[in-house]
PLY file of the C-alpha trace (Angstrom):
ply
format ascii 1.0
element vertex 626
property float x
property float y
property float z
element edge 625
property int vertex1
property int vertex2
end_header
55.48 39.44 3.13
52.24 37.41 1.92
51.35 34.62 4.57
52.23 31.28 2.44
49.10 29.18 1.77
51.07 25.99 3.30
50.40 27.85 6.59
48.53 25.65 9.00
44.91 26.62 9.30
43.31 26.26 13.06
41.60 22.87 13.21
37.56 23.38 14.04
36.44 21.52 17.34
33.92 19.42 15.65
34.11 18.34 11.79
30.73 18.92 10.03
29.47 16.95 7.43
28.78 19.43 4.57
24.91 18.32 4.03
24.50 18.54 7.76
25.68 22.40 7.30
23.14 22.59 4.31
20.37 21.63 6.50
20.90 24.52 9.29
21.27 27.07 6.61
18.33 25.50 4.80
16.13 25.95 8.28
17.57 29.51 8.92
14.64 31.89 9.19
16.06 34.25 6.47
14.61 36.89 4.58
15.91 35.37 1.12
13.86 32.17 1.14
14.93 30.94 -2.11
17.74 28.35 -2.58
19.34 28.30 -5.64
20.22 25.53 -7.87
23.62 24.67 -7.49
22.50 24.75 -3.45
19.80 21.90 -4.53
22.03 19.83 -6.67
24.82 19.67 -4.13
21.87 18.94 -1.49
21.12 16.07 -3.14
24.02 14.84 -4.58
25.82 14.36 -0.73
24.10 11.65 1.04
21.56 12.52 3.77
22.01 12.42 7.38
18.72 11.20 8.12
19.28 11.03 12.16
20.49 15.22 12.12
17.82 16.34 9.81
15.19 14.46 11.80
16.98 15.78 15.50
16.38 19.74 13.83
12.94 19.35 12.71
12.13 17.27 15.83
13.59 20.82 17.48
11.07 23.09 15.57
7.44 23.84 16.77
4.18 23.25 14.66
4.08 27.09 14.69
7.81 27.24 13.67
7.38 24.69 11.05
4.32 27.31 9.60
6.60 30.17 9.77
9.13 28.23 7.78
6.78 26.89 5.04
8.64 28.66 2.23
11.64 26.48 3.03
10.02 23.22 3.97
7.89 23.30 0.54
10.92 23.84 -1.82
12.93 20.98 0.23
9.61 18.67 -0.75
8.93 19.83 -4.04
12.85 19.17 -5.13
13.11 16.13 -3.46
9.63 14.75 -5.74
11.76 16.29 -8.62
14.82 14.33 -7.94
12.69 10.85 -7.49
10.67 11.22 -10.59
13.98 12.28 -12.62
15.18 8.74 -10.95
19.03 9.43 -11.67
21.49 8.28 -9.30
22.48 8.91 -6.60
20.11 11.69 -6.25
16.74 9.87 -6.38
18.51 8.04 -3.50
19.44 10.56 -1.52
15.72 12.38 -2.36
14.04 9.48 -1.37
16.08 9.43 2.15
15.92 12.49 2.88
11.83 12.67 1.66
11.80 9.79 4.19
13.40 11.44 7.55
11.67 14.77 6.64
7.75 13.66 6.60
9.00 11.34 9.64
9.60 14.36 11.57
6.92 16.81 10.30
3.72 15.00 10.04
3.46 13.48 13.52
3.67 17.00 14.78
0.35 17.97 17.21
-0.77 20.76 15.05
-3.61 23.19 15.38
-5.34 22.30 12.52
-3.95 18.68 11.51
-4.85 18.57 7.73
-4.71 22.39 6.84
-1.26 22.99 8.61
0.32 19.46 7.37
-0.68 20.79 3.58
0.44 24.50 4.53
3.87 23.27 5.41
4.60 20.36 2.61
2.81 22.02 -0.61
0.34 24.71 0.02
-3.27 24.99 0.07
-3.08 25.98 -3.64
-0.49 23.50 -4.89
-1.49 20.42 -2.99
-3.42 18.65 -5.38
-0.97 19.23 -8.05
2.24 18.33 -5.88
0.67 15.46 -4.05
-0.80 13.97 -7.29
2.87 14.56 -8.41
4.54 12.57 -5.24
2.43 9.49 -5.28
2.50 9.31 -9.32
6.60 9.26 -8.40
5.97 6.95 -5.87
3.87 4.38 -7.56
6.36 4.46 -10.69
9.10 4.04 -8.70
7.84 1.62 -6.73
6.90 -0.43 -10.05
10.18 0.16 -12.06
13.01 1.42 -10.20
16.54 1.16 -11.42
17.17 -1.58 -8.17
14.92 -3.47 -5.42
16.63 -1.33 -2.76
15.65 2.03 -4.65
12.27 0.46 -4.84
11.96 -0.55 -1.31
13.13 3.41 -0.24
9.97 4.72 -2.11
7.72 2.10 0.01
9.67 3.53 3.15
9.09 6.96 1.90
4.82 5.75 1.10
4.66 4.33 4.69
6.34 7.62 6.15
3.08 9.21 4.70
0.94 7.20 5.80
1.19 6.41 8.71
2.33 9.87 9.40
-1.21 11.67 7.65
-3.46 8.67 8.67
-6.08 11.18 10.44
-5.75 13.78 7.15
-7.31 14.05 3.97
-3.91 13.58 2.41
-4.10 9.84 2.19
-6.97 10.47 -0.19
-4.49 10.39 -2.61
-3.60 7.19 -2.20
-6.84 5.90 -2.78
-7.10 7.67 -6.04
-4.11 6.20 -7.15
-3.66 2.34 -6.68
-0.74 1.36 -5.60
-1.82 -2.77 -5.42
0.29 -3.45 -8.28
3.09 -1.83 -7.80
3.46 -3.29 -4.37
3.01 -6.67 -5.19
5.32 -6.44 -8.03
7.63 -5.28 -5.76
7.07 -8.43 -3.94
7.07 -11.01 -6.92
10.11 -9.51 -7.72
12.06 -9.39 -4.14
14.70 -12.04 -3.62
14.15 -12.56 -0.36
11.05 -12.83 1.61
11.83 -10.33 4.54
11.48 -7.62 2.03
8.01 -8.34 1.62
7.24 -6.56 5.47
7.23 -3.20 4.41
4.91 -3.17 1.29
2.16 -5.73 2.86
2.56 -3.82 6.54
1.56 -0.48 4.05
-0.98 -2.66 2.28
-2.68 -3.22 5.34
-2.90 0.84 6.24
-4.19 1.43 3.15
-6.75 -1.14 3.38
-8.25 -0.35 6.55
-8.23 3.36 5.82
-11.97 4.44 6.26
-12.74 0.94 5.32
-16.30 0.77 6.53
-16.98 4.36 5.00
-16.36 3.82 1.72
-15.78 0.94 -0.56
-11.96 1.05 -0.06
-10.29 -0.01 -3.55
-7.27 -2.11 -1.88
-9.93 -4.32 0.23
-11.12 -5.39 -3.24
-7.94 -5.73 -4.58
-7.36 -8.13 -1.63
-10.74 -10.10 -2.87
-9.13 -10.55 -6.25
-5.54 -11.83 -5.90
-4.87 -15.11 -7.01
-1.09 -15.28 -7.74
0.13 -17.88 -5.71
3.33 -17.60 -5.86
3.46 -13.47 -4.35
0.97 -14.75 -1.63
3.69 -17.26 -0.62
6.24 -14.40 -0.30
4.26 -12.63 1.84
3.13 -15.80 4.15
7.00 -16.58 4.44
7.30 -13.12 5.15
4.25 -12.95 8.13
6.34 -16.16 9.41
9.42 -14.31 9.59
7.97 -11.10 11.51
6.47 -13.37 14.11
9.71 -15.29 14.72
11.09 -12.00 15.26
8.02 -10.78 17.78
8.56 -13.78 19.63
12.44 -13.86 19.90
11.75 -10.51 21.91
9.96 -12.40 24.47
12.37 -14.82 24.75
15.41 -12.62 25.08
13.69 -11.48 28.17
13.09 -14.81 29.98
14.07 -17.95 27.62
11.44 -20.52 28.59
12.52 -23.53 26.42
12.01 -26.87 28.81
15.25 -28.15 28.60
15.27 -32.47 28.47
17.19 -34.83 30.97
21.32 -34.26 30.90
24.23 -35.03 32.62
24.68 -31.00 32.52
21.16 -30.28 34.11
21.47 -32.74 36.87
24.72 -30.88 38.05
22.84 -27.72 37.73
19.93 -28.28 40.05
22.82 -29.25 42.59
24.80 -26.44 42.09
27.92 -28.39 40.15
26.89 -26.63 36.54
30.44 -25.37 36.47
31.87 -28.85 36.24
29.39 -30.14 33.98
30.83 -31.18 30.37
30.26 -28.20 27.63
29.08 -26.04 30.61
27.75 -23.00 28.54
27.10 -19.41 30.49
23.44 -19.01 31.49
21.96 -15.46 31.18
21.00 -14.74 34.67
17.12 -14.41 34.77
15.68 -10.57 35.30
14.13 -9.53 38.40
10.20 -10.12 38.10
9.56 -6.56 38.36
11.86 -5.75 35.33
10.78 -8.46 33.68
7.15 -7.70 33.74
8.01 -4.07 32.67
9.89 -5.80 29.39
7.51 -7.58 28.60
4.93 -4.86 28.86
6.67 -2.75 25.93
6.07 -6.10 23.75
5.20 -6.97 21.14
7.74 -4.74 19.05
6.79 -2.69 16.04
7.49 -5.49 13.87
3.52 -6.49 14.64
2.13 -4.01 12.51
1.93 -6.48 9.66
-0.52 -8.74 12.02
-3.29 -6.30 10.52
-2.46 -6.73 7.06
-2.22 -10.35 7.40
-5.83 -10.45 9.17
-7.15 -8.33 6.18
-5.76 -10.83 3.71
-7.20 -13.78 5.99
-10.43 -11.86 5.83
-10.94 -11.34 2.22
-9.42 -13.91 0.76
-9.38 -17.69 1.04
-6.41 -18.70 -1.34
-4.17 -16.34 1.42
-5.98 -18.87 4.02
-5.55 -22.34 2.19
-1.60 -21.19 1.96
-0.96 -19.80 5.26
-2.68 -22.86 7.51
-0.68 -25.01 4.96
2.49 -24.48 4.08
5.43 -26.55 5.02
8.57 -25.67 7.22
11.83 -24.37 4.93
15.52 -25.01 5.40
15.99 -23.23 8.83
12.18 -21.86 8.87
9.39 -23.11 10.77
6.29 -23.11 8.97
4.34 -19.91 8.89
1.39 -20.91 10.68
3.94 -22.43 13.55
5.54 -18.88 14.03
1.99 -17.26 13.92
0.37 -19.56 16.26
3.76 -19.49 18.48
3.40 -15.55 18.87
0.12 -15.56 19.95
0.48 -18.08 22.76
3.11 -15.22 24.03
0.88 -12.71 23.13
-1.89 -14.50 25.05
-0.02 -14.96 27.91
1.04 -11.15 28.43
-2.37 -9.84 27.33
-3.35 -8.09 29.94
-0.31 -6.23 30.69
-0.88 -3.45 28.25
-4.06 -2.27 25.78
-1.57 -3.02 22.63
-0.71 -6.28 23.38
-4.49 -6.53 24.36
-5.29 -5.59 20.85
-3.32 -7.78 19.12
-3.80 -10.56 20.83
-7.49 -10.10 19.97
-6.43 -9.53 16.27
-4.55 -13.08 16.13
-7.68 -14.55 17.71
-9.90 -13.18 14.90
-7.43 -14.77 12.54
-7.57 -18.07 14.23
-11.12 -18.21 13.76
-11.59 -16.77 10.36
-9.06 -19.79 9.61
-11.12 -22.39 11.91
-14.34 -21.27 10.43
-13.61 -22.37 7.12
-14.58 -26.11 7.14
-11.91 -27.56 4.46
-9.15 -25.35 6.31
-10.91 -26.84 9.71
-10.82 -30.26 8.59
-6.99 -30.28 7.61
-5.94 -28.57 10.71
-8.05 -30.98 12.54
-6.65 -34.12 10.56
-3.00 -35.63 10.82
-1.69 -34.05 7.74
-1.34 -30.66 9.67
1.10 -32.33 12.12
3.75 -29.74 12.52
5.85 -28.52 15.73
4.87 -25.57 17.55
6.69 -23.25 20.34
4.62 -22.84 23.02
4.69 -20.09 25.56
5.74 -21.45 28.87
6.59 -17.83 30.79
4.09 -17.99 33.62
2.53 -21.12 35.54
0.28 -23.05 35.50
2.31 -24.90 33.29
0.31 -27.24 29.95
2.38 -31.03 30.16
5.16 -30.98 27.52
4.55 -32.44 23.96
7.54 -32.74 21.72
7.58 -32.94 18.44
5.54 -32.69 15.54
1.29 -32.59 16.76
-1.86 -32.37 15.10
-2.27 -28.16 14.67
-5.28 -28.53 16.75
-3.69 -29.64 19.42
-1.49 -26.30 19.51
-4.22 -24.55 18.80
-6.44 -25.77 22.19
-3.56 -25.40 24.11
-3.09 -21.86 23.02
-6.61 -20.99 24.16
-6.07 -23.16 27.08
-3.31 -20.27 28.11
-5.28 -17.62 27.34
-8.22 -18.49 29.18
-5.51 -19.75 32.26
-3.53 -16.58 32.21
-5.79 -13.45 31.82
-8.43 -14.33 34.80
-8.84 -10.66 36.53
-11.84 -9.37 38.02
-11.91 -6.55 35.44
-12.21 -9.69 33.18
-11.40 -8.95 28.71
-14.74 -10.66 28.00
-13.98 -10.04 24.61
-10.86 -12.48 24.57
-12.45 -15.23 26.55
-15.51 -15.04 24.07
-12.92 -15.38 21.46
-11.04 -18.00 22.98
-13.83 -20.35 24.31
-15.30 -19.68 20.77
-12.11 -21.25 19.03
-12.50 -24.11 21.46
-16.15 -24.70 20.39
-15.86 -24.40 16.36
-12.98 -27.15 16.80
-14.83 -29.58 19.04
-18.02 -28.73 16.69
-16.21 -29.71 13.83
-14.51 -33.09 15.76
-17.95 -34.35 17.32
-19.71 -34.18 13.29
-16.83 -35.17 12.02
-16.34 -38.19 14.62
-12.52 -37.62 14.49
-10.75 -38.63 18.05
-7.87 -36.48 18.90
-5.83 -37.40 20.66
-4.84 -34.83 23.03
-4.58 -33.61 26.89
-8.29 -33.24 27.12
-8.52 -33.39 31.07
-6.51 -29.98 30.71
-8.69 -28.28 28.97
-12.07 -29.52 30.66
-9.84 -28.62 33.73
-9.56 -25.05 32.72
-13.36 -24.48 31.54
-14.60 -25.57 34.83
-11.94 -23.70 36.37
-12.77 -20.32 34.64
-17.00 -21.44 35.95
-15.45 -21.20 39.05
-13.80 -17.61 38.91
-17.05 -16.56 37.18
-18.85 -17.92 40.45
-16.81 -16.59 42.67
-16.54 -13.00 41.50
-20.19 -12.79 40.03
-21.02 -9.50 42.30
-17.94 -7.94 39.55
-18.63 -9.34 36.49
-22.00 -9.65 36.18
-22.97 -6.67 34.78
-19.44 -6.15 31.95
-20.58 -6.13 28.97
-21.19 -9.07 26.62
-20.41 -11.46 29.62
-24.10 -13.18 28.89
-22.67 -13.83 25.52
-19.27 -15.61 27.74
-21.89 -17.35 30.15
-23.83 -18.95 26.94
-20.57 -20.24 25.03
-18.56 -21.37 28.06
-21.63 -23.28 29.50
-22.46 -24.73 26.16
-19.43 -25.63 25.20
-19.30 -28.09 28.44
-22.72 -29.16 27.93
-21.50 -30.27 24.01
-18.26 -32.34 25.48
-20.71 -34.06 27.78
-23.67 -35.04 25.01
-21.03 -35.58 22.25
-17.99 -36.90 24.22
-17.75 -40.43 22.96
-17.78 -39.02 19.14
-14.56 -36.94 19.80
-12.43 -38.23 23.07
-9.85 -40.76 22.21
-10.79 -43.28 24.96
-13.29 -44.15 27.65
-11.12 -43.08 30.29
-11.32 -39.47 29.57
-14.79 -39.14 29.02
-15.07 -40.53 32.69
-12.49 -37.92 33.86
-14.84 -35.17 32.58
-17.74 -36.54 34.52
-15.64 -36.96 37.58
-15.03 -33.22 37.38
-17.96 -32.12 36.76
-19.16 -33.85 39.73
-16.76 -32.51 41.74
-18.40 -29.34 40.98
-21.18 -30.02 43.05
-22.90 -27.05 44.43
-20.91 -24.59 42.81
-23.12 -24.98 39.51
-25.94 -24.29 41.27
-24.68 -21.46 42.73
-23.32 -20.44 39.10
-26.67 -20.75 37.64
-28.24 -18.65 40.63
-25.96 -15.66 40.78
-26.42 -15.14 36.85
-29.84 -16.23 36.53
-28.90 -18.43 34.04
-32.37 -20.75 34.57
-34.22 -18.03 32.95
-32.06 -18.24 29.60
-33.17 -20.03 27.22
-30.03 -20.55 25.25
-27.78 -21.41 28.39
-27.71 -25.36 29.50
-27.00 -25.00 32.85
-29.62 -27.53 33.40
-27.71 -30.07 31.43
-24.83 -29.84 33.88
-26.77 -29.54 36.87
-28.61 -32.71 36.40
-25.72 -34.57 35.66
-24.25 -33.70 38.34
-27.05 -34.29 40.92
-27.56 -37.74 38.95
-24.17 -38.89 39.99
-24.19 -37.15 43.73
-26.87 -39.26 44.37
-25.46 -42.18 43.08
-22.61 -41.82 45.29
-24.63 -41.28 48.06
-26.26 -44.62 47.65
-22.79 -45.90 47.39
-21.34 -44.55 50.58
-24.60 -45.42 52.17
-24.57 -48.84 50.80
-20.91 -48.92 52.94
-22.16 -47.59 56.45
-21.18 -44.18 55.55
-17.59 -44.75 54.53
-16.34 -42.18 52.10
-15.61 -43.87 48.80
-12.17 -44.07 46.99
-11.52 -42.50 43.79
-11.38 -46.04 42.08
-15.13 -46.73 43.67
-16.13 -43.15 42.35
-14.50 -44.06 38.92
-16.51 -47.16 39.09
-20.01 -45.84 40.21
-19.45 -43.12 36.95
-19.03 -45.65 34.94
-22.43 -47.64 36.12
-24.12 -44.31 36.02
-24.06 -43.69 32.21
-26.84 -46.90 32.46
-29.54 -44.64 33.92
-27.96 -41.35 32.69
-29.69 -39.42 30.00
-28.55 -36.18 28.57
-31.35 -34.32 27.32
-29.41 -31.98 25.05
-30.83 -29.31 23.52
-30.46 -28.63 19.75
-27.54 -26.96 18.16
-25.35 -27.21 21.04
-22.68 -27.42 17.94
-23.64 -24.55 15.96
-21.50 -21.44 15.89
-22.39 -17.72 14.35
-20.23 -17.01 11.28
-17.60 -14.34 11.69
-19.21 -10.52 10.82
-16.71 -7.83 10.30
-19.37 -4.99 10.96
-19.77 -6.52 14.71
-16.01 -5.92 15.26
-15.56 -2.13 13.86
-14.90 -0.12 16.87
-12.18 -2.53 17.51
-10.66 -2.83 14.57
-10.45 1.35 14.30
-8.56 1.04 17.10
-6.41 -1.56 15.84
-5.50 0.25 12.46
-4.67 3.37 15.20
-1.97 1.16 16.90
-0.75 -0.26 13.92
-0.38 3.02 12.27
1.51 3.69 15.87
3.95 0.81 15.27
4.87 1.84 12.29
5.48 5.01 13.09
7.92 4.01 14.91
9.19 1.82 12.55
9.97 4.70 9.98
11.29 6.86 12.91
14.16 3.94 13.80
17.79 4.41 12.95
0 1
1 2
2 3
3 4
4 5
5 6
6 7
7 8
8 9
9 10
10 11
11 12
12 13
13 14
14 15
15 16
16 17
17 18
18 19
19 20
20 21
21 22
22 23
23 24
24 25
25 26
26 27
27 28
28 29
29 30
30 31
31 32
32 33
33 34
34 35
35 36
36 37
37 38
38 39
39 40
40 41
41 42
42 43
43 44
44 45
45 46
46 47
47 48
48 49
49 50
50 51
51 52
52 53
53 54
54 55
55 56
56 57
57 58
58 59
59 60
60 61
61 62
62 63
63 64
64 65
65 66
66 67
67 68
68 69
69 70
70 71
71 72
72 73
73 74
74 75
75 76
76 77
77 78
78 79
79 80
80 81
81 82
82 83
83 84
84 85
85 86
86 87
87 88
88 89
89 90
90 91
91 92
92 93
93 94
94 95
95 96
96 97
97 98
98 99
99 100
100 101
101 102
102 103
103 104
104 105
105 106
106 107
107 108
108 109
109 110
110 111
111 112
112 113
113 114
114 115
115 116
116 117
117 118
118 119
119 120
120 121
121 122
122 123
123 124
124 125
125 126
126 127
127 128
128 129
129 130
130 131
131 132
132 133
133 134
134 135
135 136
136 137
137 138
138 139
139 140
140 141
141 142
142 143
143 144
144 145
145 146
146 147
147 148
148 149
149 150
150 151
151 152
152 153
153 154
154 155
155 156
156 157
157 158
158 159
159 160
160 161
161 162
162 163
163 164
164 165
165 166
166 167
167 168
168 169
169 170
170 171
171 172
172 173
173 174
174 175
175 176
176 177
177 178
178 179
179 180
180 181
181 182
182 183
183 184
184 185
185 186
186 187
187 188
188 189
189 190
190 191
191 192
192 193
193 194
194 195
195 196
196 197
197 198
198 199
199 200
200 201
201 202
202 203
203 204
204 205
205 206
206 207
207 208
208 209
209 210
210 211
211 212
212 213
213 214
214 215
215 216
216 217
217 218
218 219
219 220
220 221
221 222
222 223
223 224
224 225
225 226
226 227
227 228
228 229
229 230
230 231
231 232
232 233
233 234
234 235
235 236
236 237
237 238
238 239
239 240
240 241
241 242
242 243
243 244
244 245
245 246
246 247
247 248
248 249
249 250
250 251
251 252
252 253
253 254
254 255
255 256
256 257
257 258
258 259
259 260
260 261
261 262
262 263
263 264
264 265
265 266
266 267
267 268
268 269
269 270
270 271
271 272
272 273
273 274
274 275
275 276
276 277
277 278
278 279
279 280
280 281
281 282
282 283
283 284
284 285
285 286
286 287
287 288
288 289
289 290
290 291
291 292
292 293
293 294
294 295
295 296
296 297
297 298
298 299
299 300
300 301
301 302
302 303
303 304
304 305
305 306
306 307
307 308
308 309
309 310
310 311
311 312
312 313
313 314
314 315
315 316
316 317
317 318
318 319
319 320
320 321
321 322
322 323
323 324
324 325
325 326
326 327
327 328
328 329
329 330
330 331
331 332
332 333
333 334
334 335
335 336
336 337
337 338
338 339
339 340
340 341
341 342
342 343
343 344
344 345
345 346
346 347
347 348
348 349
349 350
350 351
351 352
352 353
353 354
354 355
355 356
356 357
357 358
358 359
359 360
360 361
361 362
362 363
363 364
364 365
365 366
366 367
367 368
368 369
369 370
370 371
371 372
372 373
373 374
374 375
375 376
376 377
377 378
378 379
379 380
380 381
381 382
382 383
383 384
384 385
385 386
386 387
387 388
388 389
389 390
390 391
391 392
392 393
393 394
394 395
395 396
396 397
397 398
398 399
399 400
400 401
401 402
402 403
403 404
404 405
405 406
406 407
407 408
408 409
409 410
410 411
411 412
412 413
413 414
414 415
415 416
416 417
417 418
418 419
419 420
420 421
421 422
422 423
423 424
424 425
425 426
426 427
427 428
428 429
429 430
430 431
431 432
432 433
433 434
434 435
435 436
436 437
437 438
438 439
439 440
440 441
441 442
442 443
443 444
444 445
445 446
446 447
447 448
448 449
449 450
450 451
451 452
452 453
453 454
454 455
455 456
456 457
457 458
458 459
459 460
460 461
461 462
462 463
463 464
464 465
465 466
466 467
467 468
468 469
469 470
470 471
471 472
472 473
473 474
474 475
475 476
476 477
477 478
478 479
479 480
480 481
481 482
482 483
483 484
484 485
485 486
486 487
487 488
488 489
489 490
490 491
491 492
492 493
493 494
494 495
495 496
496 497
497 498
498 499
499 500
500 501
501 502
502 503
503 504
504 505
505 506
506 507
507 508
508 509
509 510
510 511
511 512
512 513
513 514
514 515
515 516
516 517
517 518
518 519
519 520
520 521
521 522
522 523
523 524
524 525
525 526
526 527
527 528
528 529
529 530
530 531
531 532
532 533
533 534
534 535
535 536
536 537
537 538
538 539
539 540
540 541
541 542
542 543
543 544
544 545
545 546
546 547
547 548
548 549
549 550
550 551
551 552
552 553
553 554
554 555
555 556
556 557
557 558
558 559
559 560
560 561
561 562
562 563
563 564
564 565
565 566
566 567
567 568
568 569
569 570
570 571
571 572
572 573
573 574
574 575
575 576
576 577
577 578
578 579
579 580
580 581
581 582
582 583
583 584
584 585
585 586
586 587
587 588
588 589
589 590
590 591
591 592
592 593
593 594
594 595
595 596
596 597
597 598
598 599
599 600
600 601
601 602
602 603
603 604
604 605
605 606
606 607
607 608
608 609
609 610
610 611
611 612
612 613
613 614
614 615
615 616
616 617
617 618
618 619
619 620
620 621
621 622
622 623
623 624
624 625
């Protein structure tokens, strides 16, 4: 008797998706490599399982992949064919499959990266035809794909290729076929500003590809771009990315200062449980655990900052909109988010090489903005008033200022944090040159325009003079560091400029007196500082101005003390002597204290190449995340 067709079959231990079975069949080492039309039709009609495909490929060594090149080439060429055809749902599935495939194949450590990757994907004899077709298909899909989602998937494929093959010759196909118009068209058509993140990040990688070796077409495009609506969408996206990145720092340690309330008072005395509307407070992490978490930041989304730098360097319209765009609904102003993230980066810059690179990059962007005199005037004026959340995760803390402030005030606070929180024997000299240089450019503008900025200036002067003390104490370790001479000149000349031009930009005489008071306190430290670094022999350094002012007042104070039978002077009496001393004080400031050198990108060539590599690594992580 025949068995009934209704007899229950044995249940498999694990149910397997059909598409996974097709993946396993594809990567079997068989003599018959060619798959049928029916196989490929089914392959791209089924929804891809990107995680499983990546897992299968990641388990294969580079040599395994070269051995299976017949299968990998078929997969890639068939995916390109589906992308070109643009039929649903095969085109979407082909794009997802291509992203997962390329994100897994390209980063492997091949013996001969360029030629091995070409062999795995297309073959040396077919690479021109296949890759030209591939880039053209992406270009058309990004520009005119049937939905925004499909167009965005095409951008993700491009990101996976550009980040994975950044050090190979494959990127030349993206310079031969200019994707800039398609990427900008996508941003222009996008329904949310967050959609601009991926195309703009891709643009940053393409604009940095061998940009010092040849005339990169994407750099030229950035120069000429004038569509303000698209620029504003990009800027909103940058602001959102900065907010997301900052949020990851805050998730490790909440640092928002609380105002006074009954609840906070009860919490202080251990009775928070009975406070009205008491909230569960997230327990603070162990300092070592927090340090490890901070060392992994910023998140991979920070890669967008590379494109932000390139646009700021190339395009004045971008810079103007970046500085002037206001807050929107629940979103803070983009420039606020950017400066806020910069303050978090600077407080933790020393924890990893990656954090250091992004800190430098943001400081360069700020330098580009501040060197534009029209923008600098806006940044220092009342019309730039905006609220900025500044990092308060490490002491010393700056005074809390709530509400909107002139943007230059928040900018100066961020530079003070950078100066205060990165003091170590292996000093990051370049970071300090950028911080001091930014302060110099702001004060230079304020003094020339005679703009009195209402700001806690004593905090700035205290930080500058503390840096002098630090440099003096550890002179043996620091005097031979690369470019330390530039830092010494900029620091001393900035203090000298504040002394000679303080009346023009300080809000009141008391603040000006405070600067002299602090300088007098330095006393012999300034002389030792000069001798330790041989500053007296440097014609570009104004250390003699500081020493002469300090000596002038010390002599007056000695005379004042001896007139009081050797008693010590009170602080009020010292302040009185400082005021009287102005009458006999002569500051012989050299010309050009308020001048500075304009930014030259060629000087940062080595740094920008490192930065591009870091951004590429971050994009790889973004693409491989589920």
